[in-house]
Backbone bond lengths (Angstrom), bond angles and torsions (degrees), N, CA, C in turn:
res aa  C-N    CA-C-N  psi(-1)  N-CA   C-N-CA  omega(-1)  CA-C   N-CA-C  phi
1 M - - - 1.541 - - 1.449 111.27 -
2 R 1.432 115.01 -46.65 1.435 117.35 179.54 1.457 114.16 -61.61
3 K 1.441 120.15 -42.91 1.435 128.47 176.70 1.574 110.69 -52.94
4 S 1.311 110.02 -49.34 1.384 115.57 -172.83 1.562 115.83 -65.98
5 S 1.517 110.34 -29.93 1.450 116.89 174.14 1.372 117.36 -72.43
6 V 1.486 119.63 -30.90 1.239 127.89 -179.20 1.517 112.81 -79.20
7 A 1.265 113.35 -31.58 1.566 114.64 -174.04 1.492 116.26 -56.96
8 P 1.287 122.80 -40.20 1.568 122.21 178.03 1.546 109.89 -55.48
9 Y 1.326 116.55 -44.54 1.416 124.50 -175.24 1.514 108.23 -63.21
10 L 1.406 115.83 -43.70 1.364 119.69 178.78 1.488 114.78 -60.31
11 L 1.449 116.57 -40.34 1.361 119.95 176.44 1.548 114.11 -68.01
12 L 1.317 117.02 -28.44 1.561 120.17 179.36 1.419 109.63 -81.62
13 L 1.452 118.97 -15.77 1.453 114.66 -176.27 1.505 121.83 -57.70
14 P 1.281 119.36 -38.12 1.440 123.27 178.51 1.628 109.39 -63.99
15 V 1.257 117.31 -41.52 1.470 118.12 176.76 1.482 113.39 -71.82
16 L 1.390 119.48 -33.45 1.436 120.31 178.53 1.558 107.04 -72.20
17 S 1.332 119.22 -37.67 1.469 121.32 -179.39 1.556 111.45 -63.84
18 L 1.446 111.01 -40.00 1.481 113.12 172.72 1.457 118.16 -59.35
19 L 1.384 113.18 -38.92 1.557 118.01 -179.78 1.471 110.31 -70.17
20 V 1.403 114.10 -36.06 1.473 112.00 -179.29 1.532 110.76 -68.30
21 I 1.366 114.65 -40.29 1.541 115.44 -178.79 1.424 112.74 -72.55
22 V 1.363 120.84 -37.06 1.472 119.12 -176.01 1.589 115.31 -91.40
23 I 1.162 117.40 -24.23 1.468 126.43 -178.42 1.459 117.23 -108.03
24 L 1.362 115.82 -61.15 1.481 119.84 -170.56 1.523 112.73 -67.79
25 I 1.322 114.25 -54.69 1.425 117.31 176.46 1.530 119.49 -51.49
26 P 1.354 109.98 -52.74 1.553 113.24 179.06 1.696 109.68 -57.59
27 A 1.316 107.78 -43.96 1.432 110.31 176.50 1.489 121.15 -56.81
28 L 1.347 112.07 -44.14 1.462 115.42 173.30 1.613 113.53 -67.69
29 A 1.326 111.46 -34.26 1.516 110.80 173.49 1.493 116.08 -67.22
30 A 1.310 115.18 -31.39 1.520 118.13 174.87 1.478 110.14 -71.77
31 F 1.364 117.55 -34.26 1.507 118.93 -178.46 1.537 107.63 -67.37
32 T 1.397 114.76 -43.27 1.565 119.69 175.43 1.420 107.69 -58.60
33 Q 1.344 120.79 -46.79 1.551 117.91 178.70 1.474 115.42 -61.04
34 S 1.466 114.20 -31.64 1.359 113.05 -177.93 1.511 117.05 -69.16
35 L 1.369 112.47 -15.56 1.495 122.20 176.57 1.401 116.69 -91.10
36 S 1.400 115.62 10.86 1.445 122.28 -169.76 1.553 108.73 -134.68
37 D 1.343 111.42 152.08 1.514 119.28 171.44 1.486 102.97 -91.41
38 A 1.203 117.94 95.31 1.552 120.34 -176.03 1.619 117.93 -116.72
39 P 1.329 117.29 64.85 1.476 119.34 -177.15 1.584 110.28 -60.02
40 I 1.271 118.64 139.76 1.341 119.56 -177.12 1.551 113.72 -63.35
41 G 1.361 111.41 126.74 1.522 119.72 179.26 1.565 111.59 94.46
42 R 1.314 118.95 0.50 1.499 123.67 -177.14 1.486 106.13 -130.89
43 P 1.387 116.83 154.13 1.408 121.69 -176.71 1.496 108.25 -66.07
44 S 1.340 115.72 149.82 1.476 124.78 179.42 1.674 107.95 -79.03
45 T 1.242 112.34 153.93 1.456 124.46 175.96 1.531 111.05 -133.59
46 F 1.246 118.48 122.80 1.470 120.63 179.76 1.554 108.68 -71.25
47 V 1.423 108.22 131.22 1.529 118.07 -173.16 1.509 107.88 -125.64
48 G 1.272 120.14 6.84 1.494 117.98 -170.66 1.534 119.99 60.05
49 F 1.283 119.58 -130.81 1.396 119.62 -175.53 1.611 106.96 -100.15
50 K 1.342 115.69 24.33 1.384 113.02 177.58 1.546 120.13 -60.74
51 N 1.398 112.73 -38.76 1.461 118.20 172.62 1.547 113.41 -58.93
52 Y 1.342 115.66 -41.41 1.523 115.24 175.87 1.373 114.38 -64.27
53 A 1.448 118.68 -36.24 1.496 117.44 178.70 1.560 107.37 -72.66
54 Q 1.271 121.29 -25.95 1.487 121.37 -177.26 1.591 107.08 -69.57
55 V 1.425 113.78 -43.57 1.549 123.59 -176.67 1.443 103.61 -64.18
56 L 1.410 120.62 -49.40 1.408 120.77 -166.87 1.542 110.47 -76.24
57 S 1.309 115.89 -17.69 1.606 117.57 176.17 1.427 110.65 -98.59
58 D 1.236 121.95 9.58 1.534 126.62 -179.28 1.559 108.90 -90.35
59 P 1.298 120.89 118.91 1.502 121.03 -178.39 1.513 108.54 -68.41
60 N 1.236 114.61 -22.83 1.578 117.63 -176.25 1.593 104.55 -78.46
61 F 1.351 121.09 -32.27 1.435 120.64 164.14 1.402 117.90 -52.51
62 W 1.276 117.45 -52.54 1.445 126.26 -176.09 1.376 109.20 -65.50
63 R 1.281 121.75 -44.54 1.532 125.05 177.30 1.637 108.96 -57.04
64 A 1.392 112.64 -44.54 1.423 114.41 178.50 1.568 113.04 -67.93
65 A 1.222 115.74 -35.17 1.389 120.28 174.36 1.463 118.35 -61.55
66 I 1.406 118.02 -47.06 1.407 124.69 166.29 1.489 116.37 -56.70
67 N 1.287 119.44 -43.20 1.487 124.48 172.63 1.516 107.93 -57.85
68 T 1.290 117.77 -47.90 1.538 119.14 -175.13 1.548 108.43 -67.37
69 F 1.305 113.31 -39.08 1.528 113.06 179.42 1.515 113.16 -67.58
70 V 1.343 118.31 -38.96 1.496 119.54 172.25 1.558 114.26 -63.19
71 I 1.404 114.71 -48.20 1.496 115.18 178.81 1.470 111.40 -62.91
72 V 1.280 121.33 -44.81 1.460 125.98 -169.76 1.614 104.97 -63.37
73 N 1.328 119.44 -46.99 1.423 119.48 -178.75 1.523 115.33 -70.68
74 V 1.366 114.97 -32.59 1.411 113.24 175.84 1.606 110.98 -73.98
75 V 1.234 114.74 -36.26 1.573 115.15 178.31 1.463 110.45 -68.32
76 V 1.365 118.67 -50.93 1.432 123.56 -171.72 1.623 109.63 -59.93
77 F 1.312 112.63 -52.91 1.646 116.80 -177.42 1.497 109.84 -74.09
78 G 1.290 115.06 -41.87 1.474 120.34 175.04 1.502 109.32 -49.11
79 E 1.412 114.11 -55.79 1.355 124.56 -173.51 1.619 110.93 -61.60
80 A 1.381 113.39 -42.75 1.434 120.23 -178.90 1.528 109.63 -65.41
81 I 1.324 120.97 -39.37 1.469 124.33 -176.85 1.574 104.80 -66.55
82 L 1.337 114.55 -50.24 1.417 120.70 -171.20 1.518 111.60 -69.04
83 G 1.406 113.71 -41.96 1.464 119.75 172.01 1.490 116.21 -60.28
84 L 1.456 118.43 -39.74 1.272 117.55 -177.90 1.475 112.75 -71.52
85 G 1.438 120.39 -33.32 1.364 126.08 175.33 1.485 116.20 -61.72
86 L 1.362 110.17 -41.82 1.523 114.24 -177.64 1.555 108.72 -78.69
87 A 1.352 119.10 -28.47 1.427 122.56 177.42 1.658 108.79 -64.02
88 V 1.325 109.96 -46.95 1.573 115.53 175.08 1.517 109.56 -59.09
89 L 1.238 121.93 -41.48 1.433 124.58 -176.47 1.439 110.36 -67.68
90 A 1.294 116.35 -43.69 1.535 125.65 179.08 1.379 112.10 -63.44
91 A 1.367 118.85 -39.22 1.448 128.06 -172.45 1.506 111.23 -73.14
92 G 1.406 116.93 -28.90 1.416 122.64 -174.96 1.603 105.60 -83.35
93 W 1.390 112.10 -173.21 1.406 116.20 179.28 1.554 109.84 -74.36
94 M 1.236 121.61 138.46 1.488 125.39 -171.78 1.524 103.92 -167.30
95 P 1.385 117.54 136.18 1.458 116.26 173.52 1.652 106.97 -76.93
96 L 1.292 115.34 158.94 1.392 123.41 174.96 1.616 111.78 51.89
97 R 1.346 111.63 47.68 1.384 119.23 -178.40 1.495 113.24 -61.29
98 G 1.342 115.04 -40.04 1.532 123.06 175.45 1.464 117.00 -61.77
99 V 1.331 113.04 -42.80 1.557 120.16 169.85 1.414 114.65 -58.65
100 F 1.358 116.92 -43.01 1.493 125.33 -179.51 1.500 113.29 -62.06
101 I 1.476 115.13 -50.24 1.416 120.65 175.49 1.459 113.84 -60.84
102 T 1.372 115.91 -44.32 1.431 123.05 -176.86 1.563 111.19 -58.20
103 A 1.493 111.57 -45.41 1.467 113.67 174.47 1.480 117.60 -58.20
104 L 1.345 114.00 -33.49 1.500 119.19 -177.23 1.525 109.98 -75.54
105 L 1.346 115.01 -21.58 1.540 114.16 178.96 1.502 112.23 -95.01
106 V 1.382 117.45 6.60 1.553 119.68 177.29 1.437 109.02 -53.70
107 P 1.428 121.75 -49.29 1.586 116.91 -173.40 1.499 112.10 -53.31
108 Y 1.306 121.09 -22.42 1.488 120.06 -177.93 1.515 111.33 -77.57
109 A 1.385 116.26 -21.27 1.367 118.32 177.79 1.507 113.77 -92.37
110 V 1.441 119.94 2.59 1.461 117.94 172.73 1.365 111.06 -102.66
111 S 1.238 119.33 148.28 1.436 130.88 164.29 1.556 112.77 -47.57
112 E 1.326 121.14 122.17 1.438 115.50 171.91 1.441 121.54 -46.63
113 V 1.345 113.46 -48.86 1.558 123.26 179.13 1.498 107.11 -61.39
114 S 1.318 119.11 -47.04 1.536 120.54 -178.55 1.479 107.02 -59.95
115 A 1.358 118.12 -50.99 1.487 119.61 -177.35 1.519 113.76 -55.46
116 I 1.344 115.59 -46.93 1.574 118.05 177.48 1.430 111.97 -56.40
117 I 1.441 114.00 -49.53 1.477 116.56 178.84 1.485 113.61 -58.64
118 M 1.372 113.76 -33.02 1.500 114.60 177.36 1.448 113.42 -65.84
119 W 1.392 113.54 -45.24 1.472 119.94 -179.40 1.497 107.43 -61.48
120 R 1.350 118.77 -39.63 1.528 120.52 -177.78 1.488 113.22 -58.71
121 Y 1.353 115.03 -41.50 1.423 118.14 -175.35 1.654 109.65 -79.73
122 L 1.306 114.53 -28.12 1.451 116.83 171.69 1.510 115.13 -59.73
123 F 1.251 113.83 -42.04 1.475 121.65 174.80 1.489 119.40 -100.10
124 E 1.333 112.92 23.70 1.553 115.55 171.49 1.561 110.25 -60.23
125 P 1.278 113.16 125.97 1.419 114.01 -175.41 1.655 117.03 -55.67
126 D 1.397 117.08 -29.73 1.323 120.46 -176.12 1.561 116.39 -91.77
127 V 1.348 112.19 -38.02 1.527 119.66 -173.97 1.529 110.67 -129.84
128 G 1.285 126.21 4.75 1.390 127.43 177.97 1.522 114.05 -63.51
129 A 1.360 115.79 128.40 1.561 116.88 -179.71 1.544 107.21 -65.54
130 A 1.374 121.98 -39.48 1.383 122.41 -175.69 1.602 110.90 -66.20
131 N 1.244 110.73 -41.80 1.575 114.77 178.58 1.391 106.09 -65.13
132 W 1.275 127.19 -39.93 1.512 130.22 -173.15 1.498 102.48 -62.68
133 V 1.331 118.77 -47.09 1.613 122.13 177.40 1.390 109.55 -57.99
134 L 1.290 119.41 -55.18 1.483 122.35 178.30 1.480 115.27 -48.13
135 E 1.324 116.49 -46.45 1.427 124.52 179.99 1.376 111.07 -69.18
136 T 1.351 120.03 -40.00 1.537 121.82 -179.10 1.469 110.36 -67.80
137 L 1.320 118.13 -47.39 1.403 123.18 -173.74 1.533 115.90 -78.49
138 F 1.409 111.53 -44.62 1.499 117.05 -174.60 1.580 113.24 -115.20
139 G 1.202 118.81 -4.42 1.388 122.42 -175.43 1.602 120.48 66.51
140 V 1.324 108.55 22.11 1.478 116.62 179.30 1.534 111.92 -125.02
141 Q 1.392 120.14 163.74 1.384 123.75 177.49 1.498 108.53 -136.86
142 L 1.222 122.71 155.56 1.430 126.04 164.47 1.473 112.73 -92.82
143 L 1.329 111.02 102.55 1.487 119.01 -174.92 1.467 107.47 -98.87
144 W 1.412 113.64 66.55 1.399 121.16 -172.70 1.569 111.24 -71.67
145 P 1.278 129.57 -16.96 1.568 124.21 -179.86 1.583 101.95 -78.56
146 I 1.299 124.83 -25.78 1.456 118.96 -174.73 1.486 115.73 -119.12
147 N 1.320 112.69 -5.57 1.523 115.85 177.52 1.500 112.42 -123.23
148 S 1.328 117.22 120.36 1.502 120.01 -165.38 1.641 103.19 -71.29
149 I 1.373 121.67 -33.43 1.475 116.84 -178.48 1.460 110.91 -67.01
150 H 1.325 114.02 -37.95 1.540 119.00 -179.51 1.585 107.43 -67.58
151 G 1.248 114.96 -35.31 1.535 121.44 -174.32 1.618 99.63 -68.98
152 L 1.327 120.54 -56.06 1.450 119.39 -178.60 1.483 111.26 -57.10
153 T 1.281 119.47 -40.49 1.427 118.58 179.79 1.482 115.38 -66.44
154 L 1.326 118.85 -33.31 1.474 120.71 176.19 1.637 106.89 -72.17
155 V 1.308 115.30 -37.49 1.496 116.64 -178.03 1.546 106.36 -66.95
156 S 1.261 120.54 -32.80 1.465 119.94 178.79 1.482 113.42 -69.69
157 I 1.379 112.52 -41.62 1.551 118.87 175.80 1.485 112.08 -64.14
158 I 1.127 119.48 -40.51 1.495 122.85 174.61 1.451 114.33 -62.57
159 S 1.412 120.36 -46.83 1.421 126.16 179.56 1.523 108.98 -65.18
160 I 1.242 121.68 -41.95 1.409 125.11 178.86 1.551 110.58 -61.27
161 W 1.280 116.24 -46.53 1.462 125.86 178.79 1.552 108.77 -57.94
162 L 1.278 115.02 -49.69 1.425 118.28 -175.24 1.558 117.02 -67.94
163 T 1.241 116.18 -29.55 1.503 121.28 -175.30 1.447 114.79 -117.59
164 L 1.396 122.40 6.03 1.363 122.54 167.80 1.525 121.86 -54.44
165 P 1.254 117.37 -36.63 1.388 118.87 175.34 1.479 118.33 -58.56
166 F 1.362 114.51 -31.25 1.555 118.35 176.29 1.544 109.39 -63.99
167 T 1.440 117.12 -50.90 1.441 117.45 -178.03 1.575 111.88 -68.21
168 F 1.238 112.60 -31.09 1.552 117.69 -176.22 1.566 108.39 -67.37
169 L 1.434 117.23 -45.76 1.473 117.85 -178.18 1.406 110.93 -66.88
170 I 1.409 121.29 -38.66 1.469 118.96 -179.37 1.584 106.86 -64.12
171 L 1.252 119.38 -51.96 1.553 121.41 -174.22 1.499 108.06 -66.78
172 Y 1.307 120.71 -35.92 1.510 122.24 -179.27 1.539 106.95 -63.79
173 S 1.233 116.14 -48.86 1.594 118.70 -176.67 1.493 109.21 -67.29
174 A 1.462 115.54 -31.20 1.565 108.46 177.72 1.479 112.66 -80.05
175 I 1.342 118.40 -29.29 1.556 115.79 172.99 1.500 110.70 -65.85
176 R 1.350 120.80 -35.81 1.440 122.54 179.05 1.555 111.12 -61.28
177 T 1.426 121.62 -24.23 1.378 122.41 -174.73 1.508 108.01 -97.07
178 V 1.231 122.21 12.79 1.594 126.00 178.37 1.465 101.33 -72.56
179 P 1.420 119.04 121.96 1.392 119.94 176.47 1.645 113.99 -60.66
180 K 1.240 111.52 133.47 1.472 118.12 -177.80 1.474 108.89 -72.33
181 D 1.284 122.98 -20.52 1.458 122.02 175.46 1.389 113.29 -66.94
182 L 1.259 119.48 -37.05 1.571 123.76 174.98 1.510 108.93 -60.70
183 I 1.261 117.31 -46.82 1.571 123.12 -175.18 1.575 105.96 -65.55
184 E 1.377 113.69 -46.69 1.448 114.86 179.76 1.474 116.33 -62.31
185 A 1.321 113.98 -36.92 1.527 123.00 178.37 1.527 109.75 -63.31
186 A 1.415 114.33 -49.97 1.462 120.20 172.38 1.488 117.13 -50.40
187 L 1.395 113.47 -42.43 1.470 119.33 -175.11 1.604 103.62 -72.62
188 V 1.280 118.65 -38.33 1.516 118.22 176.74 1.425 112.14 -59.60
189 D 1.379 118.35 -36.64 1.424 122.76 -179.44 1.461 118.74 -78.13
190 G 1.479 109.45 -1.80 1.473 115.12 174.21 1.501 110.80 95.41
191 A 1.269 122.12 5.15 1.483 118.06 175.17 1.524 114.84 -68.38
192 S 1.333 117.22 144.31 1.389 116.88 177.11 1.541 111.94 -87.74
193 R 1.262 121.92 174.05 1.505 125.39 -176.96 1.463 110.44 -60.07
194 P 1.244 121.96 -50.35 1.596 117.58 179.17 1.503 111.75 -64.49
195 Q 1.349 123.42 -30.48 1.477 123.25 173.83 1.454 108.87 -72.67
196 I 1.188 124.22 -36.12 1.569 129.05 171.13 1.483 109.90 -53.11
197 F 1.373 113.18 -53.34 1.422 119.25 -179.81 1.501 117.76 -58.64
198 W 1.306 115.57 -45.20 1.491 124.48 -174.09 1.654 108.55 -76.64
199 S 1.248 113.48 -32.00 1.506 117.91 -164.37 1.606 103.73 -104.52
200 V 1.340 124.36 -29.92 1.468 121.37 -179.69 1.576 109.95 -115.59
201 T 1.320 111.43 -59.52 1.421 104.52 -171.01 1.566 121.32 -69.47
202 L 1.414 110.09 -23.80 1.563 114.62 178.85 1.453 106.61 -74.36
203 N 1.471 120.16 -38.98 1.474 123.63 179.62 1.579 112.43 -62.42
204 V 1.398 118.27 -35.56 1.303 123.34 -175.50 1.582 108.62 -71.15
205 I 1.342 113.95 -42.46 1.483 119.16 -172.56 1.471 110.66 -89.86
206 K 1.333 123.65 -1.54 1.409 124.62 -176.11 1.573 112.29 -48.89
207 P 1.295 117.18 -48.91 1.502 118.42 178.72 1.428 115.85 -53.63
208 A 1.355 114.91 -44.14 1.453 120.92 -177.51 1.568 106.64 -72.07
209 L 1.251 125.57 -38.91 1.380 129.62 178.85 1.599 107.59 -58.54
210 L 1.326 111.91 -46.78 1.606 115.47 -178.91 1.479 108.98 -69.14
211 I 1.289 124.26 -31.33 1.367 124.66 -179.66 1.526 109.19 -76.06
212 A 1.335 121.98 -32.50 1.432 123.20 171.38 1.572 109.14 -67.64
213 I 1.265 121.16 -43.17 1.450 121.64 -178.93 1.473 107.90 -66.20
214 L 1.377 118.36 -38.33 1.517 116.50 -172.05 1.541 109.00 -70.22
215 F 1.263 118.45 -44.22 1.475 124.83 177.68 1.526 110.30 -63.75
216 R 1.311 122.86 -44.41 1.446 122.02 173.50 1.497 111.47 -64.54
217 Y 1.194 123.54 -39.16 1.500 121.53 172.17 1.457 110.99 -56.74
218 I 1.310 120.26 -52.09 1.519 121.17 179.63 1.542 112.15 -61.24
219 F 1.335 123.36 -38.88 1.444 125.73 -179.67 1.509 107.98 -77.51
220 A 1.308 119.97 -37.04 1.622 120.03 -178.84 1.502 108.63 -68.21
221 M 1.348 120.03 -30.07 1.380 122.20 -178.18 1.620 112.35 -66.24
222 R 1.239 114.22 -15.25 1.475 121.45 174.80 1.527 113.03 -103.42
223 L 1.295 114.93 13.74 1.573 118.57 172.03 1.418 111.42 -44.43
224 F 1.412 110.30 121.80 1.468 117.47 174.50 1.477 120.29 -135.48
225 A 1.387 110.11 -55.76 1.482 119.98 -173.58 1.512 111.38 -62.48
226 E 1.289 125.21 -35.93 1.393 128.26 -174.81 1.579 109.65 -67.71
227 V 1.430 112.82 -40.29 1.302 114.38 179.68 1.640 118.08 -81.45
228 W 1.406 113.94 -31.61 1.396 123.17 179.85 1.492 109.26 -69.22
229 L 1.295 116.95 -48.65 1.440 120.20 -171.83 1.562 110.37 -79.88
230 L 1.235 116.90 -22.81 1.555 121.76 175.76 1.576 113.55 -83.07
231 T 1.283 113.98 -59.81 1.426 120.83 -171.70 1.535 113.64 -119.79
232 A 1.271 114.15 -18.34 1.624 111.87 -169.43 1.344 123.57 51.77
233 G 1.467 111.99 31.71 1.429 125.58 -174.92 1.524 117.36 77.32
234 G 1.318 117.42 3.60 1.508 113.68 -174.09 1.541 106.32 -97.94
235 P 1.233 121.40 -176.49 1.650 121.73 -4.32 1.521 114.83 -64.87
236 A 1.216 119.28 133.97 1.506 124.42 170.26 1.465 109.31 50.14
237 G 1.348 114.80 46.79 1.431 120.27 174.29 1.577 118.51 72.41
238 Q 1.303 116.00 6.79 1.491 121.73 -174.18 1.442 114.61 -73.22
239 T 1.385 119.92 -15.57 1.413 123.86 171.69 1.455 116.13 -117.34
240 E 1.343 113.69 24.01 1.432 125.00 174.60 1.560 108.30 -62.05
241 V 1.392 116.33 138.57 1.450 121.67 171.11 1.484 110.30 -123.81
242 L 1.291 121.62 171.62 1.484 118.21 -168.43 1.509 111.08 -69.54
243 S 1.443 117.23 -31.04 1.459 112.98 174.45 1.541 117.69 -65.60
244 T 1.383 116.50 -34.61 1.433 120.26 177.00 1.571 108.23 -71.63
245 Y 1.367 118.93 -35.41 1.303 120.01 173.89 1.505 112.84 -58.45
246 L 1.318 116.43 -47.17 1.534 122.08 -179.98 1.484 107.48 -63.12
247 Y 1.230 118.55 -37.74 1.575 125.55 -177.57 1.512 109.99 -59.95
248 R 1.439 114.24 -46.35 1.500 119.79 -174.88 1.501 108.85 -61.57
249 F 1.453 111.37 -50.96 1.413 110.18 -178.18 1.440 119.44 -69.74
250 G 1.313 118.10 -25.83 1.553 122.50 175.61 1.457 115.29 -71.01
251 F 1.405 113.93 -40.09 1.459 116.27 -162.78 1.657 107.06 -122.59
252 R 1.310 116.77 -35.11 1.397 115.94 179.04 1.487 115.40 -82.65
253 Y 1.333 110.57 -45.71 1.537 116.09 176.71 1.533 113.65 -91.96
254 Q 1.344 117.92 -1.48 1.517 122.74 -177.56 1.488 113.91 46.78
255 N 1.271 118.11 52.05 1.371 125.98 179.53 1.566 108.42 -124.48
256 P 1.307 119.43 80.47 1.512 114.58 -173.07 1.452 113.95 -79.18
257 G 1.398 120.33 -9.87 1.410 123.30 171.64 1.548 112.62 -63.16
258 V 1.285 116.64 -52.77 1.536 123.09 176.84 1.507 107.23 -66.42
259 A 1.324 122.73 -40.92 1.371 124.68 179.01 1.572 112.58 -59.43
260 S 1.324 117.28 -42.11 1.437 125.44 173.35 1.403 113.73 -62.29
261 A 1.366 116.16 -40.11 1.543 120.38 -178.22 1.469 108.00 -67.51
262 T 1.434 113.63 -39.33 1.462 118.30 178.30 1.572 108.92 -59.69
263 G 1.319 117.68 -45.54 1.399 124.66 -177.19 1.508 112.09 -59.20
264 W 1.403 118.73 -42.92 1.385 122.27 178.54 1.518 114.52 -70.51
265 I 1.400 118.44 -32.26 1.395 118.05 171.67 1.491 116.19 -67.63
266 M 1.393 114.67 -35.21 1.444 116.17 168.92 1.277 111.53 -59.45
267 L 1.403 124.47 -46.62 1.455 126.73 -177.01 1.505 113.71 -59.54
268 V 1.356 119.40 -38.10 1.427 123.20 173.43 1.502 111.78 -61.77
269 M 1.336 112.36 -44.71 1.432 112.39 -175.40 1.556 113.45 -68.19
270 S 1.338 118.09 -31.27 1.395 127.61 169.13 1.414 113.83 -57.18
271 L 1.472 114.65 -50.39 1.406 120.17 178.51 1.401 116.21 -61.45
272 I 1.390 119.49 -30.75 1.517 123.17 177.28 1.492 109.21 -70.07
273 V 1.335 115.55 -43.44 1.511 117.66 177.20 1.523 110.33 -65.41
274 A 1.281 118.51 -41.80 1.508 119.65 179.92 1.491 111.57 -67.73
275 A 1.345 122.30 -35.37 1.412 123.39 174.19 1.598 113.64 -59.50
276 F 1.404 111.16 -43.29 1.476 115.12 175.14 1.380 116.33 -58.74
277 Y 1.431 116.63 -47.42 1.429 114.65 -174.21 1.529 113.59 -81.51
278 L 1.354 115.19 -21.76 1.449 117.68 172.90 1.586 113.33 -66.98
279 R 1.342 110.66 -37.40 1.414 113.99 170.93 1.481 117.15 -63.27
280 R 1.300 118.10 -43.70 1.436 124.61 169.50 1.580 114.08 -53.14
281 L 1.275 109.56 -46.14 1.485 118.74 -174.45 1.634 107.27 -70.81
282 Q 1.296 115.66 -27.47 1.571 115.61 178.46 1.528 100.19 -75.61
283 K 1.149 126.92 -40.97 1.571 128.18 -177.54 1.500 109.40 -66.45
284 A 1.376 119.90 -30.50 1.335 121.32 -177.69 1.376 119.63 -91.83
285 S 1.396 113.69 -4.46 1.379 120.93 -179.68 1.644 114.40 -72.61
286 P 1.223 115.28 146.74 1.552 119.17 -172.14 1.558 108.58 -54.15
287 T 1.319 124.49 -39.13 1.374 123.75 -175.37 1.475 112.56 -69.19
288 N 1.349 117.12 -16.22 1.480 120.16 174.93 1.470 117.74 -102.25
289 A 1.376 110.45 -0.48 1.554 119.57 -174.63 1.507 109.46 -67.87
């Protein structure tokens, strides 16, 4: 009996050891560094929560936090709505379903850096094909190098395009598992297709939808490449996000203490969001229905 109770923990030991080495130890090291004044190349000095106070009193940090909040919510919920609509479309009857799904998965086959550069040239104010189409059809352009709102808009579009396959696959797989008996019973009762979607399909796939939103929130909080390769936080820091703010202190200003403090603040923010959605997920699970 004792051997059988110990065996599962022994099987988990390699994975737990890997998590400790890769995640826990670096996280604790970063926390220790966040409590120190540790310029690169010089001995570190313990300063307590001075770095956290510096970050939280910096207007540039709050501007980056607001930009991150706006982009994350636009990306996450825009991607959830678009992914859900495409998943419903792909799960129903349609010709060339395989081609349609393959086309949706194309962003996963493209290098993130290459994709961002491609989008940058498409929306180049002077020679970009996409901006030419916008100006020809609607008389407007995305002037992202000089307009912060346009820059954040383009960052959101690129981020949605890059990660839409993730949300789509989760929701498409969930919709395919909806029992046909429930749908047929609802049809017999006289429910319309929209009523079946809202009352049956959406309730069944709600846990999958919450999981998709949870993971996208966590990943989007670390948004970096889209901003850095497109605007580098400009103009004048108006499109700065938390990841680029952290990068500047860690590598440009060579202040790893402030960078580590920023990283831990980002972690706490992510944990708060995760706790909220995990609570909603627990309530939406079948065992609690």
